[in-house]
C-alpha positions in Angstrom: -11.4 -13.5 215.0 -10.2 -9.9 214.4 -10.2 -7.3 217.2 -13.0 -5.3 215.2 -15.2 -8.3 215.2 -14.7 -8.9 218.9 -15.5 -5.3 219.5 -18.7 -5.4 217.3 -19.9 -8.5 219.0 -19.7 -6.9 222.5 -21.5 -3.8 221.2 -24.4 -5.9 219.8 -24.5 -7.8 223.1 -24.7 -4.8 225.1 -27.8 -3.5 223.0 -29.5 -6.7 223.3 -28.9 -6.6 227.1 -30.2 -2.9 227.5 -33.2 -3.6 225.2 -33.0 -0.1 223.9 -29.4 0.7 222.8 -26.2 1.0 224.5 -23.9 4.2 224.3 -21.5 2.3 222.3 -24.1 1.9 219.8 -25.4 5.4 219.7 -23.8 6.3 216.5 -26.0 3.7 214.8 -29.3 4.8 213.5 -32.5 3.6 215.2 -33.5 1.2 212.3 -30.2 -0.6 212.8 -30.6 -0.9 216.6 -34.2 -2.1 216.1 -33.0 -4.8 213.8 -30.3 -5.8 216.3 -32.9 -6.2 218.8 -35.2 -8.3 216.5 -32.2 -10.5 215.5 -31.7 -11.5 219.2 -35.1 -11.3 220.6 -37.4 -12.5 217.6 -34.9 -14.4 215.3 -33.0 -16.0 218.2 -29.5 -15.2 216.5 -26.4 -15.4 218.5 -24.2 -12.4 217.9 -21.1 -14.4 219.0 -21.9 -17.2 216.3 -20.2 -15.9 212.9 -22.0 -17.8 210.2 -20.8 -18.1 206.6 -23.2 -16.9 203.8 -26.0 -19.5 202.9 -26.0 -20.3 199.2 -29.0 -22.4 198.1 -28.3 -25.3 195.5 -29.1 -24.7 192.1 -32.3 -26.5 192.0 -33.7 -24.6 194.9 -32.6 -21.4 193.4 -34.2 -22.3 190.0 -37.5 -22.8 192.0 -37.3 -19.3 193.4 -36.5 -17.9 189.9 -39.2 -19.7 188.1 -41.8 -18.2 190.5 -40.9 -14.7 189.3 -39.7 -15.5 185.7 -41.7 -12.8 184.0 -40.7 -10.2 186.7 -37.0 -11.1 186.1 -37.3 -10.4 182.4 -38.8 -7.1 182.8 -36.1 -6.1 185.7 -33.1 -7.2 183.8 -32.6 -4.2 181.6 -32.7 -2.0 184.9 -30.2 -4.2 186.5 -28.0 -3.9 183.4 -28.2 -0.2 183.5 -27.5 0.1 187.0 -24.5 -2.0 187.0 -23.2 0.1 184.1 -23.3 3.0 186.6 -21.6 1.4 189.5 -19.5 -1.5 188.2 -16.3 0.7 188.0 -16.5 1.6 191.6 -16.5 -2.0 192.9 -20.2 -2.7 193.5 -22.3 -5.7 192.5 -26.0 -5.6 191.7 -28.2 -8.0 193.5 -32.0 -8.7 193.0 -33.8 -10.7 195.6 -37.2 -12.0 195.9 -39.5 -11.1 198.8 -38.0 -13.8 200.9 -34.3 -12.5 200.4 -33.1 -15.1 198.0 -30.8 -13.6 195.4 -32.4 -14.4 192.1 -30.3 -12.2 189.8 -26.7 -11.0 190.1 -24.3 -8.8 188.0 -20.8 -8.5 189.3 -17.0 -9.0 188.3 -16.7 -12.7 187.9 -12.9 -12.2 188.1 -13.4 -12.0 191.9 -16.1 -14.5 192.0 -14.9 -16.7 194.8 -14.8 -13.8 197.1 -18.2 -12.7 196.1 -19.5 -16.1 196.7 -17.8 -16.3 200.2 -19.3 -13.1 201.1 -22.7 -14.1 200.0 -22.8 -11.4 197.1 -23.9 -14.1 194.6 -26.7 -15.8 193.0 -28.8 -18.1 195.5 -27.5 -16.3 198.6 -30.2 -16.0 201.5 -30.2 -12.4 202.8 -33.4 -12.7 204.9 -33.1 -10.9 208.3 -33.9 -14.1 210.3 -31.1 -15.9 208.5 -28.2 -13.3 208.0 -29.2 -10.8 210.6 -29.2 -7.0 210.1 -28.2 -6.5 206.5 -29.2 -4.4 203.6 -31.7 -6.7 202.0 -33.2 -8.5 205.0 -33.9 -5.2 207.0 -35.2 -3.6 203.8 -37.8 -6.5 203.5 -38.6 -6.2 207.2 -39.1 -2.5 207.3 -40.2 -1.8 203.7 -37.6 1.1 203.5 -34.7 1.8 201.4 -31.6 2.0 203.5 -27.7 1.4 203.7 -26.3 -1.1 206.2 -22.6 0.0 206.2 -19.8 -2.1 207.8 -20.5 -2.6 211.6 -24.2 -1.8 211.1 -24.4 -5.6 210.3 -25.5 -7.9 213.0 -23.1 -10.7 212.2 -19.5 -9.9 212.6 -18.7 -12.1 209.6 -20.4 -9.3 207.4 -18.9 -6.1 208.9 -16.5 -5.5 205.8 -19.4 -5.1 203.7 -21.4 -2.1 202.7 -24.8 -2.8 201.3 -27.5 -0.4 200.0 -31.0 -1.8 199.1 -34.4 -0.6 198.1 -37.7 -2.2 197.9 -39.8 -3.1 194.7 -43.6 -3.1 195.2 -46.1 -4.8 193.1 -49.3 -3.1 192.0 -51.3 -3.8 195.1 -48.6 -2.6 197.5 -47.0 -5.9 198.2 -43.3 -6.1 198.4 -42.2 -8.2 195.5 -38.3 -7.9 195.4 -35.4 -6.0 196.7 -32.7 -4.3 194.5 -29.3 -4.1 196.2 -25.9 -2.9 195.4 -23.1 -4.0 197.6 -19.4 -3.8 198.0 -16.9 -6.3 199.5 -15.2 -3.7 201.5 -15.1 0.2 202.1 -12.7 2.5 204.0 -15.2 5.4 203.6 -17.9 6.7 206.2 -21.7 5.7 205.8 -22.3 9.1 204.3 -20.3 8.1 201.3 -23.1 5.9 200.3 -25.8 8.7 200.0 -25.5 8.8 196.3 -25.7 5.0 196.1 -28.8 5.1 198.0 -30.4 7.5 195.8 -29.3 5.6 192.8 -30.8 2.4 194.0 -34.1 4.0 194.8 -34.3 5.6 191.2 -33.7 2.2 189.6 -36.0 0.4 192.0 -38.8 2.7 190.9 -37.9 2.3 187.2 -38.4 -1.5 187.6 -41.5 -1.1 189.6 -43.1 1.0 187.1 -42.0 -1.2 184.1 -43.7 -4.2 185.9 -46.8 -2.0 186.3 -47.0 -0.9 182.9 -46.6 -4.5 181.6 -49.1 -6.0 183.8 -51.7 -3.2 182.8 -51.0 -2.8 179.3 -54.6 -4.1 178.5 -56.3 -1.6 180.8 -56.6 2.3 181.5 -53.3 3.6 182.8 -53.2 7.0 184.3 -49.7 8.7 184.7 -49.6 11.6 187.2 -46.8 14.2 188.3 -46.6 17.4 190.0 -45.2 19.1 186.8 -46.0 18.5 183.1 -42.4 18.5 181.8 -41.6 14.9 182.7 -45.1 13.4 182.6 -44.9 11.5 179.5 -41.4 9.9 180.2 -41.0 9.7 183.8 -44.3 10.0 186.0 -44.2 10.0 189.8 -47.6 8.2 190.1 -49.4 5.3 188.2 -52.8 4.2 188.4 -54.7 1.5 186.6 -58.5 1.4 186.1 -60.8 -1.3 185.0 -63.5 -0.7 182.5 -65.9 0.6 185.1 -63.3 3.2 186.3 -62.3 1.4 189.5 -58.8 1.3 190.8 -57.1 -2.1 190.1 -53.4 -1.2 190.5 -50.9 1.5 191.6 -47.3 2.0 192.1 -45.8 2.5 195.5 -45.7 6.3 195.2 -49.3 6.5 194.3 -50.3 4.2 197.2 -48.3 6.6 199.6 -50.1 9.6 198.2 -53.5 8.2 198.1 -53.6 6.5 201.4 -53.1 10.0 203.0 -56.4 11.2 201.7 -58.6 12.0 204.5 -61.5 10.0 203.0 -59.3 6.9 202.3 -57.3 6.8 205.5 -57.5 3.1 206.8 -59.5 1.8 203.9 -58.1 -0.4 201.0 -57.5 1.5 197.7 -58.0 -1.5 195.3 -61.5 -1.2 194.1 -62.1 2.4 194.9 -63.8 4.5 192.1 -61.9 7.1 190.2 -63.9 9.9 191.9 -62.7 9.0 195.4 -59.1 9.5 194.1 -59.3 12.4 191.7 -61.6 15.4 190.9 -62.5 13.5 187.7 -65.0 10.9 186.4 -64.2 8.1 184.0 -66.1 9.8 181.1 -63.8 12.7 181.5 -60.6 10.8 180.8 -60.9 11.7 177.0 -59.4 15.2 177.8 -56.4 13.8 179.4 -55.0 11.9 176.5 -51.8 12.5 174.8 -53.4 14.6 172.0 -53.9 17.3 174.4 -50.9 19.7 175.6 -49.6 18.5 178.8 -50.1 21.8 180.7 -53.9 21.6 179.7 -54.2 18.2 181.6 -54.4 19.4 185.1 -56.4 17.5 187.7 -57.0 17.9 191.6 -56.7 15.1 194.0 -60.0 14.2 195.6 -60.8 16.9 198.2 -59.0 19.4 196.3 -55.7 19.2 198.3 -53.2 19.1 195.5 -53.0 19.8 191.8 -51.3 17.2 189.5 -50.8 16.8 185.8 -52.2 13.5 184.2 -51.8 11.6 181.1 -54.5 9.0 180.4 -53.7 6.0 178.1 -56.7 3.9 176.9 -56.5 0.0 176.4 -55.8 -1.1 172.9 -58.6 -1.6 170.9 -58.0 -5.3 170.2 -60.3 -7.8 172.1 -59.0 -8.3 175.4 -58.7 -11.7 177.2 -60.7 -12.3 180.5 -58.8 -10.7 183.4 -58.5 -14.1 185.1 -56.7 -15.6 182.1 -54.1 -12.7 182.0 -52.7 -13.6 185.5 -50.6 -11.4 187.7 -47.6 -10.9 185.2 -49.4 -10.8 181.9 -50.3 -13.7 179.8 -49.5 -17.2 181.0 -49.1 -19.8 178.2 -51.3 -22.8 178.4 -48.7 -25.6 178.7 -51.1 -28.0 177.0 -50.9 -25.7 173.9 -47.3 -24.8 173.5 -46.2 -23.5 170.0 -45.7 -26.3 167.6 -42.1 -25.5 166.8 -41.1 -25.7 170.6 -43.4 -28.6 171.5 -41.7 -30.8 168.9 -38.3 -30.4 170.6 -39.4 -32.8 173.4 -41.0 -36.1 173.6 -42.1 -35.7 177.2 -38.8 -35.5 179.1 -39.9 -33.3 182.2 -36.6 -31.4 182.6 -36.5 -30.3 178.8 -40.4 -29.5 179.0 -39.8 -27.0 181.8 -37.3 -25.3 179.6 -39.7 -25.3 176.7 -42.5 -23.9 178.8 -40.2 -21.0 180.0 -39.1 -20.3 176.4 -42.9 -20.2 175.3 -43.4 -17.3 177.7 -40.4 -15.4 176.2 -40.7 -15.9 172.5 -41.8 -12.4 171.7 -39.7 -10.8 174.6 -36.8 -8.5 173.5 -34.5 -9.9 176.0 -31.5 -11.9 174.6 -31.3 -15.6 175.4 -28.3 -17.8 176.3 -28.6 -21.6 175.4 -26.0 -24.0 176.9 -25.5 -27.6 176.7 -23.2 -30.3 175.5 -22.0 -30.5 172.0 -24.9 -32.0 169.8 -27.8 -31.2 172.5 -29.8 -29.3 170.1 -28.9 -25.8 170.8 -29.5 -24.5 167.4 -32.7 -26.5 167.0 -33.9 -24.9 170.3 -33.1 -21.2 168.8 -34.8 -22.1 165.5 -37.8 -23.2 167.5 -38.0 -19.9 169.5 -37.7 -18.0 166.3 -40.5 -20.2 164.5 -42.8 -19.6 167.4 -42.3 -15.9 167.6 -43.7 -12.8 165.6 -40.5 -12.7 163.9 -40.8 -16.2 162.2 -41.5 -14.7 158.8 -38.1 -12.6 158.9 -34.6 -14.2 158.6 -33.1 -16.6 161.1 -29.3 -16.0 160.7 -26.8 -18.5 162.2 -23.4 -17.5 162.9 -20.9 -20.1 164.1 -18.4 -17.8 165.9 -15.8 -20.7 165.9 -16.0 -21.7 162.2 -15.2 -18.2 160.9 -11.4 -17.5 160.5 -10.6 -14.9 163.1 -9.3 -12.5 160.3 -12.6 -12.4 158.6 -15.1 -12.6 161.4 -15.4 -8.8 161.9 -16.2 -8.4 158.2 -18.6 -11.3 158.2 -20.5 -9.8 161.3 -20.5 -6.2 160.6 -20.1 -6.0 156.8 -17.7 -3.6 154.9 -17.7 -0.9 152.2 -15.8 -1.2 149.2 -12.0 -1.2 149.5 -12.2 -0.7 153.3 -9.4 -3.1 154.0 -6.8 -5.2 152.2 -8.8 -7.9 150.3 -12.2 -6.1 150.4 -13.9 -6.2 147.0 -15.2 -3.4 144.8 -18.6 -3.8 146.2 -20.1 -3.1 149.7 -20.9 -6.2 151.7 -23.9 -6.6 154.1 -22.9 -8.3 157.3 -24.7 -11.2 158.9 -26.1 -8.9 161.7 -27.7 -6.7 159.0 -29.1 -9.8 157.3 -30.8 -10.7 160.4 -32.7 -7.4 160.4 -36.3 -8.0 161.7 -35.4 -11.6 162.7 -33.2 -13.5 164.9 -29.4 -13.7 165.1 -28.2 -16.9 166.4 -24.5 -16.6 167.6 -23.2 -20.3 168.0 -20.2 -21.0 170.0 -20.1 -17.3 171.4 -17.3 -18.2 173.8 -14.9 -18.4 170.7 -15.6 -14.9 169.6 -12.3 -12.9 169.7 -12.3 -10.4 172.6 -11.4 -7.5 170.4 -14.8 -8.1 168.7 -16.8 -8.5 171.8 -16.9 -4.8 172.5 -18.2 -4.2 168.9 -21.0 -6.8 169.6 -21.8 -5.2 172.9 -22.6 -1.9 171.3 -24.7 -3.5 168.7 -26.8 -5.2 171.6 -26.9 -2.1 173.5 -27.6 0.5 170.7 -29.4 -1.8 168.1 -27.2 -0.4 165.4 -24.2 -1.7 163.4 -21.1 0.1 161.9 -19.7 -1.6 158.8 -16.0 -1.7 158.3 -15.0 1.7 156.7 -18.4 3.2 157.3 -18.9 6.6 159.3 -22.5 6.2 159.9 -24.1 3.4 161.9 -27.0 1.4 160.4 -29.9 0.6 162.7 -30.9 -3.1 163.0 -33.9 -4.8 164.6 -32.6 -8.1 165.8 -33.5 -10.7 168.6 -30.2 -12.3 169.7 -29.9 -15.9 170.8 -26.4 -17.0 171.8 -25.3 -20.6 172.6 -22.1 -22.4 173.9 -21.0 -25.8 175.2 -18.7 -24.2 177.8 -19.3 -22.1 181.0 -19.0 -18.5 179.9 -18.5 -17.5 183.7 -15.1 -19.4 183.5 -14.0 -17.5 180.4 -14.9 -14.3 182.2 -12.8 -15.2 185.1 -10.0 -16.0 182.9 -10.3 -12.6 181.0 -11.2 -14.2 177.8 -14.8 -12.9 177.7 -16.2 -9.6 178.7 -18.5 -9.6 181.7 -20.6 -6.8 180.4 -21.3 -8.9 177.2 -22.0 -12.0 179.2 -24.6 -10.3 181.2 -26.2 -8.6 178.1 -26.4 -12.0 176.5 -27.7 -13.8 179.5 -31.1 -12.2 179.7 -32.5 -15.8 180.2 -30.6 -18.9 180.3 -31.7 -22.2 179.1 -29.7 -25.3 180.0 -30.4 -28.2 177.6 -30.2 -31.7 179.1 -27.8 -34.2 177.6 -29.4 -37.2 175.7 -28.2 -39.7 178.2 -30.3 -38.0 181.0 -33.4 -37.5 178.9 -36.6 -39.7 179.5 -37.8 -39.4 176.0 -34.9 -41.4 174.2 -37.5 -43.9 172.7 -39.7 -41.1 171.4 -36.6 -39.2 169.7 -35.6 -42.7 168.2 -39.0 -43.3 166.8 -39.2 -39.8 165.2 -35.8 -40.3 163.6 -36.5 -43.8 162.1 -38.4 -42.2 159.2 -40.8 -45.1 158.9 -38.4 -47.9 159.5 -39.0 -50.8 162.0 -36.6 -51.4 164.7 -35.9 -54.9 166.1 -35.9 -55.1 170.0 -32.2 -56.0 170.1 -31.2 -52.9 168.2 -33.4 -50.6 170.4 -31.8 -52.2 173.5 -28.3 -51.3 172.1 -29.6 -47.7 171.4 -30.8 -47.4 175.0 -27.5 -48.7 176.4 -25.4 -46.3 174.6 -24.3 -43.1 176.5 -24.5 -40.8 173.5 -21.6 -38.4 174.1 -22.5 -36.8 170.8 -26.2 -36.4 172.0 -28.9 -35.7 169.3 -26.4 -35.2 166.5 -24.8 -38.6 167.2 -28.3 -40.4 167.4 -29.3 -38.8 164.1 -26.1 -39.9 162.4 -26.4 -43.4 163.8 -30.0 -43.8 162.8 -29.2 -42.2 159.4 -26.3 -44.8 158.9 -28.7 -47.8 159.9 -31.5 -46.6 157.7 -29.1 -46.6 154.6 -27.7 -50.1 155.3 -30.8 -52.0 156.5 -32.7 -54.2 154.3 -36.4 -54.8 154.1 -37.1 -51.5 156.0 -36.2 -53.3 159.2 -33.2 -52.0 161.4 -31.4 -55.0 163.1 -28.5 -54.9 165.5 -26.0 -55.7 162.9 -27.2 -52.4 161.1 -26.0 -50.0 163.8 -22.5 -48.4 163.7 -19.6 -50.3 165.1 -19.4 -48.2 168.3 -22.9 -49.2 169.5 -22.3 -52.9 168.5 -19.1 -52.9 170.7 -21.1 -51.9 173.5 -18.8 -48.7 174.1 -19.4 -45.1 173.8 -18.1 -43.2 170.9 -15.5 -41.5 173.3 -12.0 -41.9 172.7 -9.8 -44.9 173.4 -8.2 -45.6 176.8 -5.0 -43.8 175.9 -6.8 -40.6 175.6 -6.3 -37.9 178.3 -8.7 -37.9 181.1 -11.4 -35.1 181.3 -9.3 -32.9 183.8 -6.3 -33.1 181.4 -8.4 -32.2 178.4 -10.0 -29.3 180.1 -6.6 -28.0 181.2 -5.1 -28.4 177.7 -8.2 -26.7 176.0 -8.7 -23.7 178.4 -5.4 -22.0 177.8 -2.7 -24.3 178.2 0.3 -24.2 175.9 1.4 -27.7 176.2 1.8 -28.8 172.5 3.0 -32.2 173.4 -0.2 -32.9 175.5 -2.2 -31.8 172.3 -0.2 -34.1 170.1 -0.6 -37.0 172.5 -4.4 -36.5 172.4 -4.5 -36.2 168.6 -2.5 -39.5 168.2 -4.8 -41.3 170.5 -7.7 -40.7 168.1 -5.4 -41.2 164.9 -5.3 -37.3 164.3 -9.1 -37.2 163.8 -9.8 -33.7 164.8 -13.6 -34.2 164.7 -13.4 -37.2 167.1 -11.2 -35.2 169.6 -13.6 -32.1 169.4 -16.5 -34.3 170.3 -14.5 -36.1 173.0 -13.5 -32.7 174.6 -17.0 -31.0 173.9 -15.5 -28.1 171.8 -15.8 -26.9 168.3 -13.4 -28.3 165.7 -12.3 -24.7 164.8 -11.3 -24.2 168.5 -8.8 -27.2 168.0 -7.5 -26.0 164.7 -6.8 -22.6 166.1 -5.0 -24.2 168.9 -3.0 -26.5 166.9 -2.0 -23.6 164.6 -0.9 -21.4 167.6 1.2 -24.2 169.0 2.6 -25.4 165.7 0.9 -28.8 165.9 0.3 -30.1 162.3 -1.4 -33.4 161.3 0.4 -35.9 159.3 -2.7 -36.1 157.2 -2.8 -32.4 156.5 -1.0 -32.7 153.0 -3.9 -34.9 151.7 -6.6 -32.9 153.6 -7.0 -35.0 156.6 -8.1 -38.4 157.1 -11.6 -37.7 158.5 -12.4 -35.2 155.8 -11.5 -32.2 158.0 -9.7 -29.2 156.3 -6.0 -29.0 157.0 -4.6 -26.6 159.5 -3.7 -23.3 157.9 -1.8 -20.5 159.6 -4.6 -17.9 159.3 -6.8 -20.1 161.5 
């Protein structure tokens, strides 16, 4: 234990013993000293016991995230915008639920191990009763935005950290989340965090207001501000009214304003008539609509104590659903009536069903989706189903395999080019795949194989929703929904410097992990769907059930397509199945193939040409087989072979398995 930690523990213990605050702790604010006392007297925490950060396991974290799924989608843009402001200064951005569990995180994954040890990571529990005095926990307890800087923390483990947090309240005044920016260490005084505190408060209000406007998009919404200039774009106060003119929601600033009105002190705000809040009646709201100049929309608070300017937005004309059906976060899909394209993906597997139900809530959301899973697990089918279930279904679905396009052509293929803009460009302009997806969905498969040089350009497309063709001087606006997919963990690529962290966070608006076929409970249903009317003998079905399916749905579809082709009398027997299933062994590599750890080491940046040759020899230079075995795209292996000078003996005749020969430009 360091001397600073010994000294800090002694100070906390003196405060606890005094019951009010020792002289040694006088420089700490009262809110900090009060929290220290709570930690000892109420939470029964031992200041001498230094505890490592508590990180929830993935399953429990997912439970917390699921409970606020809709809110997380709304908040994500605010988190990304805040991270762009502070990332260069060493901060990470955390969003926790009302219990202090970190449900979203943006930070530099290069230093992920340090962040995880410090608890600045997904799943960390920052409640005050668990972690002691800290930005998140003390914010939750007090409802106040604050900075807990260095030795403000109760637990001596955390005294290198500086944490600045602000609460996010729901439309009834209940705390729903905490927005926090934290840094692993700081050599500056607490006053250096003043601007950080203001920034977090601003973005917490942005998230709060966005949640409010989403929830009450079918109701009367009143925007109020002391001045008319920013009324339309950044109102201070938000109110929502039902059809009878009674208050059904407010943002936090409106709550603090209204509860100080003499006639409302100590009374609940929800349910109050408009006349109890403002010098206006429901029938007067027509004169506060956007068609009138802002400076002519003045209104007095009830009692005539303060003049405000108001913009009243009526509910849409469309028929409204009953309030009970809308729920707290907008429309909640009926899980018994999922969109048909999504429902068709599952035969009843509970784990996959949960992903599908989440996707159903997001089909028309603008957030980008990231789909991960083993090779052949159905990532593109999942993306197509989301597209088909959305309002964009009549527009194009454009799939781009980032691993299959030669690196020298991928920029032109994605962004398009003008005539003669580079050597080899034709005399006519070419529209890129991003523009081709205008109005629809752009599916970026194997996104981890996109060259890093192009990742910045793709990030600009996602952020600005415009594309600049090669050779052009003016960008072209595009309206696209982006779904990306990969079989490999992008976080690892970020740590290795091969994938941009800002692009990763932009793509990962919502993450869907597809289970491998061997872990699904609906294998029989999927088999029956692929039989195409053929009968299946029980012995053959038993072989299918026993197989491990390393190629997942793709391998299953190929196996049954083969069996349908060779069977007689429309009945598939054991002898009609591929040899790999008859042998009772998976379609993985022979025993001489390298183990998974060696494969990962070779694939993820190793330059051992001999190891790659050895792996290829073990599968008789069948590149497709090795790609399936290693869980990567064929083009990834081809590029690695070209870079290391590994050439297949089959290359002269085009490859024994039908794969293209390795060429230098790959």
